[in-house]
C-alpha distance (Angstrom), angle and dihedral (degrees) to the residues before:
residue distance angle dihedral
M1 . . .
T2 3.79 . .
T3 3.76 126.0 .
P4 3.82 114.8 -127.1
V5 3.80 117.4 -122.6
K6 3.79 110.3 -108.4
Y7 3.79 100.0 -170.6
P8 3.82 133.6 67.2
Q9 3.77 118.2 -87.3
P10 3.80 129.8 -161.1
P11 3.81 115.7 -88.5
V12 3.77 120.2 -94.6
E13 3.79 111.4 -114.3
L14 3.78 119.6 -154.4
V15 3.79 97.8 -155.7
G16 3.77 110.3 -150.8
A17 3.80 95.9 -12.9
V18 3.79 96.7 96.7
E19 3.80 93.5 42.7
A20 3.80 91.3 49.8
F21 3.79 91.3 48.8
L22 3.81 93.4 49.4
Y23 3.80 104.4 36.0
D24 3.83 109.5 25.8
C25 3.77 114.6 106.3
T26 3.79 137.3 148.1
P27 3.80 117.7 -134.1
A28 3.79 118.9 -143.2
E29 3.78 112.5 -105.2
G30 3.79 112.7 -100.3
C31 3.81 95.5 5.8
G32 3.80 113.0 136.6
V33 3.80 93.1 -160.7
C34 3.81 92.2 54.2
T35 3.81 91.0 46.2
A36 3.82 91.3 52.8
L37 3.80 91.6 46.8
I38 3.82 91.8 51.0
A39 3.81 89.3 52.3
E40 3.82 89.0 49.9
L41 3.81 90.2 48.5
E42 3.81 93.4 51.9
E43 3.81 92.3 45.8
A44 3.82 91.4 50.5
K45 3.82 91.5 49.1
K46 3.82 91.5 51.7
A47 3.82 90.3 50.1
D48 3.84 92.1 47.2
R49 3.81 90.3 -119.5
W50 3.79 94.5 144.4
S51 3.79 97.4 171.7
A52 3.82 91.1 55.0
A53 3.82 90.0 45.5
Y54 3.80 91.1 53.4
D55 3.81 91.3 47.4
A56 3.82 91.9 52.4
A57 3.82 92.6 47.3
A58 3.80 91.3 48.3
E59 3.81 90.6 50.8
V60 3.81 90.9 52.3
R61 3.80 90.7 49.9
N62 3.82 92.1 47.4
H63 3.81 98.5 39.7
P64 3.81 106.4 120.7
H65 3.79 118.4 -114.2
E66 3.76 126.9 163.3
K67 3.78 116.5 -113.6
G68 3.79 114.8 -116.6
G69 3.81 95.7 31.6
R70 3.83 97.8 -81.3
R71 3.79 123.3 121.5
């Protein structure tokens, strides 16, 4: 049987995992909307505007594109 820890411990840091989950996105090739959103994402990251960066990344992920290259 294990003994529970009864004193505070340092926080666990998930280096890179949270950022990747929030801000990673793949723009569709040749899409002007996705290109503009990626520029907005990068600008927001440089300005430490994390809410705006998340919004831009989410829009890229959710931007509608037909599967198979047809529109």
